[in-house]
N, C-alpha and C positions, 0 to 999 in steps of 0.2 A: 467527548472521546476523540482523541487524536489518532490518526492512522500513521504508523511509522513504517516506511519502506526502506530497507537497506539496499543501497546500490552497490553491486559487486561486479567484479570482472577482472580478467588478467590485466597486467599493465599495458597501457597504450591501446586499449580498445575503444576509448572515448568516454570512459566512465566519469572522470572528473570534468571533462568538457561539458558533458550533459548536466552534471550537477551545477556547474557554474552558470549555465544557461538558464536552467529552470528555477534557480533560487536567486540569481543575480548576486551571489554571495562572494564571488571572487576567490574561490578556492584555488590553490596552486595547481596548475595543470602543465607540467613540464614534459618534455619528450624523452623521458627515461623512467625506468621502474622506480617505484616507491616515492614518487613526487608528493603523494598524499600521505604524510607520516601520521597525522592524527585525524580521527574521523571528523568530518565537517557535518554540521547539522543545519538544515534550513527548513523553514516552514513556507509552504506554498498554498495560497488560497485555492479553494476548490471552485472552479467556474460554475456559476449558477444564475442563469438569466431570470429565474423566478424572483430573486431578491430585489432586483432593480424594478421589476414590474410592481411588486408589493410596496416598495418605497414610494413609487409614484402615487399609489392608492392613498397612502397615509400622509402625503405632503399637504400641508396647510399653508397657503400663501408662500412665503419665502422660507418656511421651516420644513426642511427636508430630513426625514428620519435617516440617520446614518445606517449604512449596511455593514453588518458584521458577518462575513462568510466563515464557514468552517475551513479546516486546513488539512493538508497532508504534510507529514514530516518526512523529509528525505535525509538519509544518512549516507554520506559518501565514505565508504569504508576502505581502508588502506589496501593496496594491491596484494595479490596472491600469486604464489608460484607453486610448482610441484614440491611436495614435502612440507607444505604448510601445516598439516595435521601433526607433524613432528616438530614444529617450531621453526621451519626454514623460512627465509625471507621475513615477512612480518606476520607470520602465521598465527602465533598465539594471540596477538592483538586483534587480528582479523576475526578469529573465531570468537573471542570474547564480545566483540562489538556486534557481530551478526546475530548473536543469541538474543539481543535486545529488540530486534526488529519483529514486526508482525508479519511481514511478507518480504520476499527477496526479489528485487529487480535485477536480473542477471544480464548485464550488457555484453553483447558479443559483437565482434567486429565483422561486418559484412561489406566492407569496402576495401579497395586496393589503393594504396598510397605509398610510394617508395620513400617519401620524406618522413613517414611516421613509422618508427621501428616497431616491429612485432616481437614480443619476447621469445617466440619460437622460430622467428625468421620466415614465417609464411602465414597466409590467411587460411584458417580452417576453423570455422565457428563450431562445428560439432566436437572437434578435438578440444577446443577451448572450454566448451560446456562440460565435457566429460572430465577434464582436468580438475575443474572446481568441484563438480559433483563428487568425484572420487575423494577429494580432500575432506569434504564435508561428511561423507559417509564414514571415512576412516576416523574422523574426529568423534563422531557419534559412537562408533564401535568402541574406541578407547575409553570414552567417558562412561558408557553404559556397562562395559565389562567391569570397571571398578565399582560402580554402583551395585551391580549384581553380587559381587563378592560380599559387600557389606550387608545386603539384603539377606543373603544366604546365612550369614552369621546370626542375624536377628531371627531368622526363621527357625533356627535350631532350638531357640528358646520358646517355641510355640507362639510366636508373634504372627497372628492371623494376617494382618495387613502386609507384613513383610513377605509372607508366603505368596500372597496374591500378586504383589508387585514383582517378586522374583520370577514368578511364572510368566508375567507379562513381559518382563525384561528379556527373558529367554526367547519369547515369540518374536520380539522386535529384533533381537540379535540375529535370529535366523534369517530375517529379511535383509538386514544390513550385510550379513555374511555373503549374500548372493550378489552384492554390488548394487543393491537397490536402496533408494531412500526410504526412511521409515514410513512416510506417507503412502507408500505403495502397498503396504500390508493391510490385512484385516485381522483385528485382534478381539480378544474376549472382553476387553474393557478399554475405556478411553485412556490415552497416554497422559499421565500426570505431568503438569508443567514443570515440576521439580526434577524431572528426568533431564531437563535442559537440552533436549534434542534439537538440532538445527534442521535436520531433513524432514521434520514434520511440517515446516513452514511452507505455505504455498509459494510457488515461483512464477514470476512473469518474465519471459525472455524478451529482452529489448534488442532488436536487430538494428544496429547502428549503420546506416547507409550513407552514401554520398547523395548530393542534391539530385543527380540524374536518375536515381533509383527510387525516389519517393512515390511516384505514381505507379510503378510496375516493379514486381519482385525480381531481383536478380537471383542467380543460382544459389548464392549463399543464403539468402532469406528463405528460399524454397526449402532448403535443407533444414533450416531452423524450424520452420513451420511443421515439417514432417516429424521431426524429433519431438517437438512440443505436443503435437497431436497424439503421439503414441503414449505419452504420460498424462494426458488430460490438462496440459498447461496452456496458457494463452501467450500470444506473441504481439508485441507492439513494435511496429516499424517506425523508426525515428531517425532524423539526421541531427546529431548533436551540433554540428556546425551551423545548420539552419536555425536551430533553436537558439543558439547564441546570438545570431543576427536578430531574430524576433524579439529577444529579451531587451534589446537596445532601442526598439522602435515604439512610438506611440501606438495605442491600440488600433486606431483606424489604419495607420500605415501597415501594421502587422497583418491586418485582415486583407488588405489589398495585395500584400506580398504573397500570402497564402493562396489567394485567388490566382495570381500570376503563375504560381507553381502547380496549380491544379489540385490543391489540397484543401479539404473542407475544414479541418481542425488541426491545431498544433499537436505535436507529439506529446507535450505536457498534458493537454486535455485528455488525450487518448490514454495516457498512462494512469492518470488519476481515476478515470472512469473504470478502467480494467482493474485497478487496485481495489476500488469499491466493490466491484462485482466479485472479485476473487475472494475477498474477505467477508462477503455477505453484509455489507454496510449500506446504509441509506441515510437520508436527511429529513429531519422535521424542522419546522420553522416557528419562531415566536415573532409576532409582528404587531405594531401599533405606531402611534405618533412619536414615541421616544426612540425606537430603533426597530430594525428588521434584522433578525439574527438566525443563522442556520446552525443546526446541531447535528452531530453525527451519532447514530446509534446502530446497533446490529439488527438485521431483519429478524422479526419475531418478538422484539421487545414490546412490553406492555406500556400503557400510558404512565403508570407510576415509575417504571424503570426509566422511561424517557424523561420524566420530570426530575429524576435523580441526576441526570446529566446537567440540568440547569443548576440545581442545588440539592444537596442531600436532604435538607429539611423538607423540600417539596415532596420527596418520595416518602419520607416518614409521615408527613402530615397530609398526604394525598386524600382528598375526598372524592372529587370527580374532575373531569376536564371538559372544557368546551372545545370542540374540534370541527374544523371545516377544511375542505380541500382548497389548495391555494388558488386553483382556477376559479372556484366559486367566489372566493374573496375578491379577486380582481374584478370579476363580473359584477359583484354587488357594490364594490366601491368603499367597503369599510365594515367594521363590526356591526354598527347599528343597522345598516341596511341589510346585511346578511342575516341578522337575527329576525328582522321583520319579514323576510322572505322564507323563514323557517329552514335556512340552510346550515345553521349552526347546531350541531348535535351535542347532546350531553352523554359522555361516555364514562363508564366506571373503571374499576381496577383491572378488569379482565380484558379491556380493549387492546387489541394488537395494532400498533401504529403502522401507518402506510407512508410510503415515500411521498413527500410533499405536503403532509398534513400540517396545518397550522393549529397550534394548541395553546390554550390559555388554562393554566392549572388553578383550580380552586382547592384551598388547603386550610388547615387549622393551626398552622405554625406562626 
């Protein structure tokens, strides 16, 4: 399971600079609106120290098991202006691409720099947030109103499903009509994916700051945190400029640079962790002498469902699974020793996976 985060923001807030840094993909980042014409997609590995520890466990002589981490997919989505819901700027393209993301990373400018033009001529992160939120709400309103008309036509012919969906659509429209995102409402039924609503997606606000504001919040970041707290969203403070410098450094040099800045982890690491938390994701591991691999699943998934992430045949033919916590595997030093200590459990189809579980699937396929 890949995690897709759409990076959005008004022109010149640092969105493409951030994307370039965290993916090392070299997307165009020019100092004028709409420098990013087509969405850029980059995969970023999820930092996980557990994998290196397990690789050492299964190293035999000079044969080191390769590490295969899981990943986050970042999509740099073209810039947005007021009126995008009506097709202004690159609005139609923006809206189509953002619908494909699992979550939205909303980059807001929290730094002063006279050399970087702001589309509105001033720095006001809350106004920036509300500009984009308004366009997304308007886009959902327009799309859902059209869908409601079609549902009402079907409902007249005693289509039970259409009646239920029409009633749900009316509830959602009432929330959107108040200028609130669809996720802010409480409804009688889950919102169907086919409604195609953007404002149901969880949002992470990314406060882009200058180097001097990394260790202490400036007034702009404080305002963003207050705004996010009111709607239950999370904030990641990041310096796109610093991330760009880190991306060009060897790992050891990057660590030293962060230490000099007084920062414990990079903005990318923070964004990935918050993305996982926001979407309710976690990692399980398969490990042995051939490879050590991380897999992404949703919290609450069972062992057969997790097996299905490896291959659909494993889910269909699932019999049972051998499971051990990764710490126990490191302590034991391998499968044989772990089994002799009685640390490897046999789990059935109802077992709910835990973050960091190592699983070996027994199947009949």
